N, C-alpha and C positions, 0 to 999 in steps of 0.2 A: 465455396464454403461448405455446401451440402455434400460435395464429394469427399471432403475431409472429415467432417464430424458425423455424417450419416443423416438420413432423412428423419428418423424418429427424434433425434436430439434437436434437429432443426424445428420440428413441430413444437417441441417443448419450449424452445427458446421463443418462438412466436407467441406462445401462450403467456409467457412471463412478460413480454413486451405489451401484450394486450391488457393484462391485469394492471400493469403500471399505468397505462393510458386511461383505464377506467377509474383508478383511485385518485389520480392527481386532481381532477376537477371536483371530486367529492370532498377532498381535504381542504382545498382552497379554490373557490369558484370565481374566476374572473377571466377577462379576455385572454390574457397571456397563458394561463393554465389550460384554458379551453383549446387554444391553438396548439399547445404542446401535446395535449391529449389527442387531438385529431391527427397530429403527425405520428404519434406512437401507434395509434389504432390503424392508420394506413400502412405503416411499416409492418406491424404485426400481422395484419390481414394478408398482405402481400407475401410475407415469409411463409404463412400458413398454407396459402394456395400453391406456392412453389414447391413446398416439401410434402404436403399431405397427399396430393394427387399421385406423385410417383411412389410414395409409400404404399398407396392402395394397390399398386401393381404387385407388391409382395404378399398381399393378403387374398386377392381374388384371382380367379382364372382369367387368362387374357380375353377369352370370348365373352366374359361377363363384365369386363372393365367399364365399357360405356354405360351399361345399365346401372352399375354401382355408382359411377360418377353422377348420373342423372338422378338417382335416388338421393344423393347428397344435395343436389340442387333443390329437391323437395324440402329437405330439412332447412336449407337456407331460406327458401321462400316462406316456409311456415314461420321461421323466427322473425323474418322481416314483417310479416303480417301481425305477429304477436307483440311487436315492439310498442305500439301505441297503447295496447291494453296493459302491458307491464307498467308503463309510465303512469297510466290512469290508476292502477292499483297502488303504486308507490305514493301518488298524490293523495288518493282517497283514504287508504288504510294506514299508511305510514306517516302521512302528514306533509310530505315533501317529495316532489317528483325526482329530486336529485338522488334519492335512494335507488333509483334505476341503476346508477353506476356500480355500487357494491353488489347489487343483484347479478348484473352481468359479469362482474369480476368473479363472483362465487361460482357461477355456471362455468366460466372458463377454467377455473381451478379444478372443478369437479371433472371436467373432460380431460384435463392434463393428468390428474391422478389416475383416471380410468386407463388412459393410454400408457402411463408408466407401469401399470400392473398387467398390461397386455403383452405377452411375449410375441415378438415379430422377428423373424429371421430375414434380414435385409440382403438383397442380392449385392454381391461385391462388384465394385467398378473395376473393369479390366483396363481402363484407360486412365492416365494421369489427370488430375484436375485441370479443367479447361479454363482459359481466360475468357473475359467478357467478349473480346474480339472473335475468339473461336466460336462462341455460342452464336453471335450474330452472323457469322459467316455461313451458318446453316440456312440463312435466308436466300443463299444462292440456289438452293434446291427449290425448284418451281412449286412443288407441292407444299413445302413448308411455308413458302411466302404466301401462297393462296390461303392456307389455314391461319397463318398469323394475322393477315388482314381480315380474315373472317372473324377472329376473336375481337379485333379492334372494332369492327362494325356491329357485331352482335351485342357487345357490351355497350356500344353507343346507342343502339336501339333500346336496350334495357333501361339504361340511365335516362335516356331521352324521354321515353314514355312515362317513366316514373316522375319526371320533372314536368312534362307538358300536360299530363292528365288533369292535375288540379288547376293549372292555369287556364285550361279550356273551360272548366266549369266556372271559374271566376269571370272570365272574359265574356262567355256566351250565355251563361245561365244566371249570372249575378250572385253566385255563391260567396259567402264570407270565407276568409282564409281558413278559419278553423273548421269549416264544414267541407271545404274542397278536397280534403285529404281522402274522401271516399273514392275519388278517382284512382289514387294509388292503391287503395285497399282492393278495389275490384280487379285491378291489373295483377296484383300479387296472388289473389285467390285463384284466378284463372290460370296464372302461371304455375301455381302449385298443382292444380288438377292436370294440366298438360304435362308437367314433369313426372308426375306419378304414372300417368298413362304411358309416357315415353319409356320409363324405366321398365315397365312390364313388356312392352313391345320389343325393346332392345335385347331382351333375353333370347328372343326367337329369331333375330336377324342381325346382319352385320351393321356396324355403325354407318358406313358410307352408303349402304343400300337404304338404310332408314333415312339418312339425310336427303338422298335423291327422291325417295318416296314422299318425304315431308315437303319437299319443294315442288316436285313435279308429279303428275299422274303416272303411276307405274302399273296399271292394270285396270281391269273393269271394276274391281272392288273399290276403287277410289277415283271416281270420275272427276272430282274437284280437288285439285292440289291444295293442301292445307295452307302452305305459305302464300300461294297465289291468292287464296281467300283473304289472307292477312293484308296483302298488298292492296287488294280491292277495298278492304275495310279502311285502310289508311287513306286511300283516295276519297272514299265516302266521308271520312272524318274531316276532310277539307271543307265540306259544304254543310255538314250536319250541325244544327244548333239546338235540337231537342235534347234535354238532359238524358232521358232514357236511351235514346239512340247513341249518344256519345259513349255512355257507359258500356253498352253492348259491344260497340266497335272496339273500345279500349280492351275489354275482356277478351275478344277474339284475337286481337294482336298478341296479348299476353299468352294466351293458350298456344298460338302458333309458334311463338319464339321460345317456348319453355325449355326445349331439350337441345337446342342447336349448340349452345356453348359446350356442353358435355360431349356431343358428337364430334365437334371440330377438335376439341382438346384431345380426346382419345385417339382420333385419327392421326393427329400429329405425333403422339407418343408411339403409336404403332408403326409410323413411317420410319423411325430411327430408334428401335428399342435399345440399342447399345448406347444411345445418347439421351436417355430418359431425363436425367437431371437437367441437362442443357436445354432440351426441348421444353421441359416444364417451365424453366425460368424465362425462356424466350416467349412462350405462349402467355404466361402471366403478365409479361411486359405489355402484351396487347390490351390489358385492361385500361391502358392509357386512353383508350377510346372513350371511356367514361369521363375523362377530363377534357378531351379534344372536341367531342361532338357538341356538348352543351354550349360552349362559347360560339360555335358556328350557328347553333340554333338561335342564340341571342342576337347575333349579327343579322341573320336573315329576318328575324322577327322585327327588329328595328327598321330594317330596310323596307319591309312590306307593311309594317304598322299593325300586324296581328300575329296570332300564334300559327297561322297558316305557314309562315316562314319556317317555324320549327318543324312542322309536319313535313315540309319539303325535304329538309335535311335528313330526317328519319327515313323518309321514303327512299332517298338515294342509298342509304345504308342497306335497306332491305333489298333493293335491286342488286347490289353487289353480292349479297348472300345467295340470291337466286342464280346469278351468273356463276358463282363459285361452285355450285352444285353440278353444273355442266362441266366445268373445268376439272372436276375431280373424277371424271370417268376413267382417266388413265390410272389414277391411284386405285380405284376400285378394281381394276383389272389385275393388279399386282397380287 
């Protein structure tokens, strides 16, 4: 579809779907309308990510693509962090937290109008529109497969940590449900700081080199690999029961994982620049990791009788990311 209508129009279509998803539960709030809204928001968010990232390639220079994508992750993390505060504002100042929906709809419309007024010359596709099968056939490329699975597991880590952090505080520190959200807030704050730092560093180095440095030591200036520190933090989280200790470890993991999505996504786009639309759709399909990993966490948690089971699943995802950094040596040499 994006090959036919263009990336900018695809982004605008995603905005309209998102606005519809926001307004439905505000007009009539019940279980059915909420499920419909969630479906529309999921569709709109997926369409946005599929089209917006390739559109960015027509706006920035190739060498700054990864840095720009990472800067976008900063905005995303900040918006996630601000969500509870917007809800509190709607409840306290406007009298009902459901005013959150039209606020988000208005912000979405504003961004759509801004994009509409922004002239962008899109690159023309030299190939006919590809089928879904043709897009998935790109997985035969070993590099694309490694990067696709990297997206699956890094999204799994992100969603998994956002899910398990409050549960750890409830299980081990006796926090009430309404107080346990601080775990997710700490994760997103540290993720925002890490993404901001990553966007600055990625201006000065290639994305794959940054990925390898982020995972493994690459010189005397970095004696301790950042991601290995995150794996160590995850292992320590298995045994830590002190509230402060858990929050520090959750924050370290958020910081270490902050830029990896953008790095992997950009590396995939650069591996086949003539197939940017297909690669984008394929990589965004990898966000299914956010739907696959949590049920596995739930299964292992029930099996072991504690949230340590969830931490084991997240640890396995992180180990794959560490292994993929080694596997990408061949890609870095291209």
